[in-house]
N, C-alpha and C positions, 0 to 999 in steps of 0.2 A: 502493498499500502503505499503511495505517494501521500505528498502532501506539496503544493505550490500557490503562486500566485500567480495570475495573467490581468494584465491592466489594459484596459482601453476593448471590451468582447465584444462593443455597441458602440453605433451611432451618440449614446448619451452621458458615454466615460462611463459605463459602469464597467466592476471591473469581477475577477471570481476568486476567490481563497476555494481548491479541492483536493478534494481527497481522490484517486483515480490508483487504475492499477492493480485490481483486488478481485478475489474472487469470493464464493463464501462464507469460507472458515476464516478469512479475515475478517469480513465483515459483522458474524458471529464474534469475532472478538473485538472489534470496534464496538457493537453493542453494549456486549458484555461489561468491556470498559467503563461506559457510559452508565451502565445502569447501577454498576460498585459502585461508579464516582459518588454517584446523583445521594449517596446516602450519607456523605459527608461533605455537601453543601461547602461549606465554609475552607475547603482545599481550592488549589487553583488546580486544573488539569494540563500541561505541560504534553502537547502532541508532539512536539520536535524529540521527548524523552520517551516514546512510548515506544518499544524493541521494533514494533515489525511496523512502526512506522517511517520514510525514509522523508526529512525534511528536505526539499531541493535549494529553494531560495527564498524562502518566509520562515518565520515560528508561528504556530498561534497555541494560544494561552484559552482554556475555556473555563469561564468566571460565571458563577452565579451571581443575580443580580435583581433589582424591587421591578426592572420592569424590561420588556423585549427590547434591546438593542441593535443584534446583529453585531457583525467582525466592525473592528474600530480599528483604527491605526493612525499612529502619526507621522510614522517613518515609511511605510509599505513595502517594512520589510517585518517588523513585529507587529504581528494581527493580536488580538483579543474579539473571542468571541463573549458577550455579554448578554445573558435570557435568561429568564425564570425557569426555576424548578418544572412549572408546566411546560416553557419554551422545549426543556432537555428531555424531559417527557415523550412530548410528541416527535421530536427528532429520536427518539427512539425509536417509537413504531415506524417510523418512517422508512428505520433504514430495516425494519421487520422481515418487507418480503426479499431483500439481500442476501439474508440469512436462511432462507427456507431453498432457494433455487440456484443454479448461475442465469445469469442473465447480462445483458447488453444494455438493461435499460439504466437510465438516472433518476436521481431527483433531488431539489430544489433542498436542502436542509432547513429554513426556515423561509417564511413569505413575510420578508420587513420591510416597508419603502427606507431602503438603505442602498449606497452606491456600490458594496460589495458584499455578491450575494456567497452561498458556501452551496457548491456540489459535491453529490457524491453519486459517480460514478467510474461502475467498474473500468469503463473502456477509454474514459477520459474527456468526453462529449458531452453537449447536452446540443450538439446540432445534426448528429447520424444516425441516432436510436432514438424514441419512442421514451416521454417519460414513463412511468413503473407505475400503475393502476390495478386495479382488482385484478381485471382480465389477466396479468402479467402470472398472480400466483394458479391459473386454472390448469 
């Protein structure tokens, strides 16, 4: 599983932080990591220090906040994702289909009006494949 940042992905100047290049087993590891981490919401989860995540050109810290703000940065190298516990619980649910079967689908991990989106994509793209939905589980 790789972590990276891509700037200016569209005409609106939006960017993405993405987790990509993984299969069902790593999806489950990531889901379990999040599930265990939110049991201790006072801690910070540094994805760059996780043994199965290869941080390429950025770091990403997950923190629990009072409101869902999404991914923020001051320098476009060090990022932090600030969501409520409910936001992370939703993220865990969004990852579930990837833990049940191999797929090339993708999923945006939150829906917040924020210039930096969070993409979860085994193939690394949100352009060539279809987003995951209930049909992918059949």
